[in-house]
FIKOLZA-1660 file (N, C-alpha, C; in steps of 0.1 Angstrom, whole numbers, plus 5000, padded with zeros to 4 digits):
% residues 157
   i   px   py   pz ch aa at
   1 8983 4037 1886  A  M  N
   1 8971 4045 1886  A  M CA
   1 8959 4036 1880  A  M  C
   2 8948 4036 1886  A  S  N
   2 8937 4028 1881  A  S CA
   2 8931 4035 1868  A  S  C
   3 8924 4027 1861  A  N  N
   3 8918 4032 1848  A  N CA
   3 8908 4043 1852  A  N  C
   4 8900 4041 1862  A  R  N
   4 8890 4052 1866  A  R CA
   4 8897 4064 1870  A  R  C
   5 8907 4063 1878  A  H  N
   5 8915 4075 1882  A  H CA
   5 8921 4083 1870  A  H  C
   6 8927 4075 1861  A  L  N
   6 8932 4081 1849  A  L CA
   6 8921 4087 1841  A  L  C
   7 8910 4080 1840  A  S  N
   7 8898 4086 1832  A  S CA
   7 8893 4099 1839  A  S  C
   8 8893 4100 1852  A  R  N
   8 8889 4112 1858  A  R CA
   8 8899 4123 1856  A  R  C
   9 8912 4120 1855  A  S  N
   9 8922 4129 1853  A  S CA
   9 8921 4135 1839  A  S  C
  10 8918 4126 1829  A  I  N
  10 8916 4131 1815  A  I CA
  10 8904 4139 1814  A  I  C
  11 8893 4135 1821  A  T  N
  11 8881 4143 1821  A  T CA
  11 8883 4157 1827  A  T  C
  12 8890 4158 1838  A  M  N
  12 8893 4170 1844  A  M CA
  12 8902 4179 1835  A  M  C
  13 8912 4173 1829  A  Q  N
  13 8921 4181 1820  A  Q CA
  13 8913 4186 1808  A  Q  C
  14 8904 4178 1803  A  S  N
  14 8896 4182 1791  A  S CA
  14 8886 4193 1795  A  S  C
  15 8880 4192 1806  A  L  N
  15 8871 4202 1811  A  L CA
  15 8878 4215 1814  A  L  C
  16 8890 4214 1820  A  Y  N
  16 8899 4226 1822  A  Y CA
  16 8902 4233 1809  A  Y  C
  17 8906 4225 1800  A  E  N
  17 8910 4231 1787  A  E CA
  17 8898 4238 1780  A  E  C
  18 8887 4231 1780  A  W  N
  18 8874 4237 1775  A  W CA
  18 8870 4249 1782  A  W  C
  19 8870 4249 1795  A  D  N
  19 8866 4260 1803  A  D CA
  19 8875 4272 1801  A  D  C
  20 8888 4270 1800  A  F  N
  20 8897 4281 1797  A  F CA
  20 8895 4286 1783  A  F  C
  21 8894 4278 1773  A  Q  N
  21 8892 4282 1760  A  Q CA
  21 8879 4290 1758  A  Q  C
  22 8868 4284 1763  A  S  N
  22 8855 4290 1761  A  S CA
  22 8854 4303 1769  A  S  C
  23 8862 4305 1779  A  S  N
  23 8861 4318 1787  A  S CA
  23 8867 4329 1779  A  S  C
  24 8875 4326 1769  A  I  N
  24 8881 4337 1761  A  I CA
  24 8872 4341 1748  A  I  C
  25 8862 4333 1746  A  V  N
  25 8853 4336 1735  A  V CA
  25 8842 4346 1741  A  V  C
  26 8842 4358 1735  A  D  N
  26 8833 4368 1740  A  D CA
  26 8818 4366 1737  A  D  C
  27 8815 4362 1725  A  D  N
  27 8801 4361 1721  A  D CA
  27 8795 4348 1726  A  D  C
  28 8785 4350 1735  A  I  N
  28 8778 4338 1741  A  I CA
  28 8773 4328 1730  A  I  C
  29 8767 4333 1720  A  K  N
  29 8762 4324 1709  A  K CA
  29 8774 4316 1703  A  K  C
  30 8785 4322 1700  A  K  N
  30 8797 4315 1695  A  K CA
  30 8802 4305 1705  A  K  C
  31 8802 4310 1718  A  R  N
  31 8807 4301 1729  A  R CA
  31 8799 4288 1729  A  R  C
  32 8785 4289 1729  A  N  N
  32 8777 4277 1729  A  N CA
  32 8779 4268 1717  A  N  C
  33 8780 4274 1705  A  K  N
  33 8783 4265 1694  A  K CA
  33 8796 4259 1695  A  K  C
  34 8806 4267 1699  A  F  N
  34 8820 4262 1700  A  F CA
  34 8822 4251 1710  A  F  C
  35 8814 4252 1721  A  S  N
  35 8816 4244 1733  A  S CA
  35 8816 4229 1731  A  S  C
  36 8805 4224 1727  A  K  N
  36 8804 4209 1727  A  K CA
  36 8813 4203 1717  A  K  C
  37 8814 4208 1705  A  K  N
  37 8822 4203 1694  A  K CA
  37 8837 4204 1699  A  K  C
  38 8841 4215 1704  A  E  N
  38 8855 4217 1708  A  E CA
  38 8858 4208 1720  A  E  C
  39 8848 4207 1729  A  L  N
  39 8851 4198 1741  A  L CA
  39 8853 4184 1737  A  L  C
  40 8845 4179 1727  A  D  N
  40 8847 4165 1723  A  D CA
  40 8860 4163 1716  A  D  C
  41 8865 4173 1708  A  R  N
  41 8878 4173 1702  A  R CA
  41 8889 4172 1713  A  R  C
  42 8888 4181 1723  A  M  N
  42 8897 4181 1734  A  M CA
  42 8898 4168 1741  A  M  C
  43 8887 4162 1743  A  V  N
  43 8886 4149 1750  A  V CA
  43 8894 4138 1742  A  V  C
  44 8891 4138 1729  A  Q  N
  44 8898 4128 1721  A  Q CA
  44 8913 4130 1720  A  Q  C
  45 8917 4143 1719  A  N  N
  45 8932 4146 1720  A  N CA
  45 8938 4142 1733  A  N  C
  46 8931 4144 1744  A  N  N
  46 8937 4141 1757  A  N CA
  46 8937 4126 1759  A  N  C
  47 8927 4119 1754  A  I  N
  47 8927 4104 1755  A  I CA
  47 8939 4099 1747  A  I  C
  48 8942 4104 1735  A  K  N
  48 8953 4099 1727  A  K CA
  48 8966 4103 1734  A  K  C
  49 8967 4114 1740  A  E  N
  49 8979 4119 1747  A  E CA
  49 8982 4112 1760  A  E  C
  50 8972 4111 1768  A  Y  N
  50 8974 4107 1782  A  Y CA
  50 8968 4093 1786  A  Y  C
  51 8959 4088 1777  A  G  N
  51 8951 4076 1780  A  G CA
  51 8957 4063 1775  A  G  C
  52 8970 4063 1773  A  I  N
  52 8976 4050 1768  A  I CA
  52 8973 4039 1778  A  I  C
  53 8968 4028 1774  A  G  N
  53 8965 4017 1783  A  G CA
  53 8951 4018 1789  A  G  C
  54 8943 4028 1786  A  I  N
  54 8930 4029 1792  A  I CA
  54 8921 4019 1784  A  I  C
  55 8914 4011 1792  A  E  N
  55 8905 4001 1785  A  E CA
  55 8893 4009 1780  A  E  C
  56 8888 4004 1769  A  K  N
  56 8877 4011 1762  A  K CA
  56 8865 4009 1771  A  K  C
  57 8861 4021 1777  A  D  N
  57 8848 4021 1784  A  D CA
  57 8842 4035 1782  A  D  C
  58 8830 4037 1786  A  N  N
  58 8824 4050 1784  A  N CA
  58 8824 4059 1795  A  N  C
  59 8833 4057 1805  A  F  N
  59 8833 4065 1817  A  F CA
  59 8836 4080 1814  A  F  C
  60 8847 4082 1805  A  I  N
  60 8850 4096 1802  A  I CA
  60 8839 4102 1794  A  I  C
  61 8834 4096 1784  A  S  N
  61 8824 4103 1776  A  S CA
  61 8811 4105 1783  A  S  C
  62 8807 4095 1792  A  D  N
  62 8795 4096 1800  A  D CA
  62 8797 4108 1810  A  D  C
  63 8808 4109 1816  A  T  N
  63 8810 4120 1825  A  T CA
  63 8811 4133 1818  A  T  C
  64 8818 4134 1808  A  I  N
  64 8819 4147 1800  A  I CA
  64 8805 4151 1795  A  I  C
  65 8798 4142 1789  A  N  N
  65 8784 4145 1784  A  N CA
  65 8775 4149 1796  A  N  C
  66 8776 4142 1807  A  G  N
  66 8768 4145 1818  A  G CA
  66 8771 4158 1824  A  G  C
  67 8783 4162 1826  A  V  N
  67 8787 4175 1831  A  V CA
  67 8782 4186 1822  A  V  C
  68 8784 4184 1809  A  F  N
  68 8780 4194 1799  A  F CA
  68 8765 4195 1799  A  F  C
  69 8757 4184 1800  A  K  N
  69 8743 4185 1800  A  K CA
  69 8737 4192 1812  A  K  C
  70 8743 4189 1824  A  H  N
  70 8738 4195 1836  A  H CA
  70 8746 4206 1842  A  H  C
  71 8754 4213 1833  A  L  N
  71 8763 4223 1837  A  L CA
  71 8757 4234 1845  A  L  C
  72 8745 4239 1841  A  K  N
  72 8739 4250 1848  A  K CA
  72 8735 4246 1862  A  K  C
  73 8729 4234 1864  A  N  N
  73 8726 4229 1877  A  N CA
  73 8738 4226 1886  A  N  C
  74 8748 4221 1879  A  I  N
  74 8761 4218 1887  A  I CA
  74 8767 4231 1892  A  I  C
  75 8768 4241 1883  A  D  N
  75 8774 4254 1887  A  D CA
  75 8765 4261 1898  A  D  C
  76 8752 4260 1897  A  S  N
  76 8744 4266 1907  A  S CA
  76 8745 4259 1920  A  S  C
  77 8748 4246 1920  A  T  N
  77 8751 4238 1932  A  T CA
  77 8764 4243 1938  A  T  C
  78 8774 4245 1930  A  I  N
  78 8787 4250 1935  A  I CA
  78 8784 4264 1942  A  I  C
  79 8777 4272 1935  A  Q  N
  79 8774 4286 1940  A  Q CA
  79 8767 4285 1953  A  Q  C
  80 8757 4276 1954  A  R  N
  80 8749 4275 1967  A  R CA
  80 8758 4269 1978  A  R  C
  81 8767 4260 1975  A  L  N
  81 8774 4254 1986  A  L CA
  81 8787 4262 1990  A  L  C
  82 8791 4271 1981  A  A  N
  82 8803 4279 1983  A  A CA
  82 8799 4294 1980  A  A  C
  83 8790 4299 1988  A  P  N
  83 8785 4313 1984  A  P CA
  83 8795 4324 1985  A  P  C
  84 8805 4322 1993  A  E  N
  84 8815 4332 1994  A  E CA
  84 8825 4332 1982  A  E  C
  85 8823 4322 1973  A  W  N
  85 8832 4321 1961  A  W CA
  85 8823 4321 1948  A  W  C
  86 8821 4333 1942  A  P  N
  86 8814 4333 1929  A  P CA
  86 8820 4323 1920  A  P  C
  87 8812 4317 1912  A  I  N
  87 8817 4306 1903  A  I CA
  87 8829 4310 1894  A  I  C
  88 8829 4323 1890  A  N  N
  88 8840 4327 1881  A  N CA
  88 8853 4330 1889  A  N  C
  89 8852 4330 1903  A  Q  N
  89 8864 4332 1911  A  Q CA
  89 8869 4319 1917  A  Q  C
  90 8862 4308 1915  A  V  N
  90 8868 4295 1919  A  V CA
  90 8878 4292 1908  A  V  C
  91 8890 4287 1912  A  T  N
  91 8900 4284 1902  A  T CA
  91 8894 4274 1891  A  T  C
  92 8899 4275 1879  A  I  N
  92 8894 4266 1869  A  I CA
  92 8896 4251 1872  A  I  C
  93 8907 4248 1879  A  V  N
  93 8910 4234 1883  A  V CA
  93 8899 4230 1893  A  V  C
  94 8898 4237 1904  A  D  N
  94 8888 4234 1914  A  D CA
  94 8874 4233 1909  A  D  C
  95 8870 4243 1900  A  R  N
  95 8857 4243 1895  A  R CA
  95 8854 4231 1887  A  R  C
  96 8863 4226 1879  A  N  N
  96 8860 4214 1871  A  N CA
  96 8861 4201 1878  A  N  C
  97 8869 4201 1889  A  I  N
  97 8869 4189 1897  A  I CA
  97 8856 4189 1905  A  I  C
  98 8851 4200 1909  A  L  N
  98 8838 4200 1916  A  L CA
  98 8827 4196 1906  A  L  C
  99 8828 4200 1894  A  R  N
  99 8818 4197 1884  A  R CA
  99 8817 4181 1882  A  R  C
 100 8829 4175 1881  A  I  N
 100 8829 4160 1880  A  I CA
 100 8823 4154 1893  A  I  C
 101 8828 4159 1904  A  G  N
 101 8823 4153 1917  A  G CA
 101 8808 4154 1919  A  G  C
 102 8803 4166 1916  A  I  N
 102 8788 4169 1917  A  I CA
 102 8781 4160 1907  A  I  C
 103 8786 4159 1895  A  Y  N
 103 8779 4151 1885  A  Y CA
 103 8779 4136 1890  A  Y  C
 104 8790 4131 1896  A  E  N
 104 8790 4118 1901  A  E CA
 104 8780 4116 1913  A  E  C
 105 8780 4126 1921  A  L  N
 105 8771 4124 1933  A  L CA
 105 8756 4126 1930  A  L  C
 106 8753 4135 1921  A  V  N
 106 8739 4138 1919  A  V CA
 106 8733 4132 1906  A  V  C
 107 8740 4131 1896  A  F  N
 107 8734 4127 1883  A  F CA
 107 8738 4113 1878  A  F  C
 108 8749 4108 1882  A  S  N
 108 8752 4094 1877  A  S CA
 108 8745 4084 1886  A  S  C
 109 8746 4071 1881  A  K  N
 109 8740 4060 1888  A  K CA
 109 8748 4057 1900  A  K  C
 110 8742 4056 1912  A  R  N
 110 8749 4053 1924  A  R CA
 110 8757 4040 1924  A  R  C
 111 8752 4030 1916  A  N  N
 111 8759 4018 1915  A  N CA
 111 8772 4019 1907  A  N  C
 112 8773 4029 1898  A  D  N
 112 8785 4031 1890  A  D CA
 112 8796 4036 1899  A  D  C
 113 8793 4046 1907  A  V  N
 113 8804 4052 1916  A  V CA
 113 8798 4055 1930  A  V  C
 114 8802 4048 1940  A  P  N
 114 8797 4051 1953  A  P CA
 114 8801 4065 1957  A  P  C
 115 8792 4072 1965  A  P  N
 115 8795 4086 1968  A  P CA
 115 8808 4088 1975  A  P  C
 116 8812 4080 1984  A  K  N
 116 8825 4083 1991  A  K CA
 116 8837 4081 1981  A  K  C
 117 8836 4072 1972  A  V  N
 117 8846 4070 1962  A  V CA
 117 8847 4083 1953  A  V  C
 118 8835 4088 1949  A  A  N
 118 8835 4100 1941  A  A CA
 118 8842 4112 1948  A  A  C
 119 8839 4113 1961  A  I  N
 119 8844 4124 1969  A  I CA
 119 8859 4122 1971  A  I  C
 120 8864 4110 1974  A  N  N
 120 8878 4108 1976  A  N CA
 120 8886 4110 1963  A  N  C
 121 8880 4105 1952  A  E  N
 121 8887 4108 1939  A  E CA
 121 8888 4122 1936  A  E  C
 122 8878 4130 1939  A  A  N
 122 8878 4144 1936  A  A CA
 122 8889 4151 1945  A  A  C
 123 8890 4147 1957  A  I  N
 123 8900 4152 1966  A  I CA
 123 8914 4149 1961  A  I  C
 124 8916 4137 1956  A  E  N
 124 8929 4133 1951  A  E CA
 124 8932 4141 1938  A  E  C
 125 8923 4144 1930  A  L  N
 125 8925 4152 1918  A  L CA
 125 8929 4166 1923  A  L  C
 126 8922 4171 1933  A  A  N
 126 8925 4185 1938  A  A CA
 126 8939 4186 1943  A  A  C
 127 8943 4175 1950  A  K  N
 127 8957 4175 1956  A  K CA
 127 8967 4174 1945  A  K  C
 128 8964 4167 1934  A  S  N
 128 8973 4165 1923  A  S CA
 128 8974 4177 1914  A  S  C
 129 8963 4183 1911  A  F  N
 129 8963 4194 1901  A  F CA
 129 8960 4208 1907  A  F  C
 130 8955 4209 1919  A  G  N
 130 8951 4222 1924  A  G CA
 130 8962 4228 1933  A  G  C
 131 8957 4238 1940  A  G  N
 131 8966 4246 1949  A  G CA
 131 8967 4239 1963  A  G  C
 132 8973 4246 1972  A  N  N
 132 8975 4241 1985  A  N CA
 132 8962 4238 1993  A  N  C
 133 8952 4246 1990  A  S  N
 133 8939 4244 1998  A  S CA
 133 8929 4238 1989  A  S  C
 134 8932 4233 1977  A  S  N
 134 8922 4228 1968  A  S CA
 134 8915 4215 1974  A  S  C
 135 8923 4206 1980  A  G  N
 135 8918 4194 1986  A  G CA
 135 8907 4197 1997  A  G  C
 136 8910 4207 2005  A  K  N
 136 8901 4210 2016  A  K CA
 136 8889 4217 2010  A  K  C
 137 8890 4225 2000  A  F  N
 137 8879 4232 1994  A  F CA
 137 8870 4222 1988  A  F  C
 138 8875 4213 1980  A  V  N
 138 8867 4203 1973  A  V CA
 138 8860 4194 1983  A  V  C
 139 8868 4190 1993  A  N  N
 139 8862 4181 2004  A  N CA
 139 8850 4188 2011  A  N  C
 140 8852 4201 2014  A  G  N
 140 8841 4209 2020  A  G CA
 140 8829 4210 2012  A  G  C
 141 8830 4213 1999  A  V  N
 141 8818 4215 1991  A  V CA
 141 8812 4201 1988  A  V  C
 142 8819 4191 1985  A  L  N
 142 8813 4178 1982  A  L CA
 142 8808 4171 1995  A  L  C
 143 8815 4173 2006  A  G  N
 143 8811 4168 2018  A  G CA
 143 8797 4174 2022  A  G  C
 144 8795 4187 2020  A  S  N
 144 8783 4193 2023  A  S CA
 144 8771 4188 2014  A  S  C
 145 8775 4186 2002  A  L  N
 145 8765 4180 1992  A  L CA
 145 8761 4166 1996  A  L  C
 146 8771 4158 2000  A  Y  N
 146 8768 4144 2004  A  Y CA
 146 8759 4144 2017  A  Y  C
 147 8762 4153 2026  A  K  N
 147 8753 4154 2038  A  K CA
 147 8739 4157 2034  A  K  C
 148 8737 4167 2025  A  E  N
 148 8724 4170 2020  A  E CA
 148 8717 4158 2014  A  E  C
 149 8724 4151 2006  A  I  N
 149 8718 4139 1999  A  I CA
 149 8714 4129 2009  A  I  C
 150 8723 4126 2019  A  E  N
 150 8720 4116 2029  A  E CA
 150 8708 4120 2037  A  E  C
 151 8707 4133 2041  A  E  N
 151 8695 4138 2049  A  E CA
 151 8682 4137 2041  A  E  C
 152 8683 4140 2028  A  K  N
 152 8671 4138 2019  A  K CA
 152 8667 4124 2018  A  K  C
 153 8677 4115 2017  A  N  N
 153 8674 4101 2016  A  N CA
 153 8668 4095 2029  A  N  C
 154 8672 4100 2040  A  K  N
 154 8666 4096 2053  A  K CA
 154 8652 4100 2054  A  K  C
 155 8649 4112 2050  A  K  N
 155 8635 4118 2050  A  K CA
 155 8626 4110 2041  A  K  C
 156 8631 4105 2030  A  E  N
 156 8623 4097 2021  A  E CA
 156 8619 4083 2026  A  E  C
 157 8627 4078 2035  A  I  N
 157 8625 4065 2040  A  I CA
 157 8614 4064 2050  A  I  C
% end
């Protein structure tokens, strides 16, 4: 397994854990305070547990911080591209894989992760961690987003 793939797996597992834990906190103010500190703690625990042999790079922390920073925009993108699935009805695994994929497609530097690599990695995570239809669902959402980005880029030229 490549370091980047392992880093994405750890990122997804951390976001999954954070999403699950924060969903059981009723008070929105407590959830927001709880969120970032707890997410960082979860990331460090998951790196220690599953990241043996990962070279020191900032990919995990950059992705986690980026997803957290842009969470509202990312979730609204999921909602727009999968309108038949309210965000809280998308499985926690699929939701967080999509968050990583959308972050990589929209908010990260294109030189860091080519779009097709980001999509393929998300599909592989969905196949590994999600249900039977997760790969197709993730591919459909991220594929639609990629087409939008490409059409927008063509218009700007």
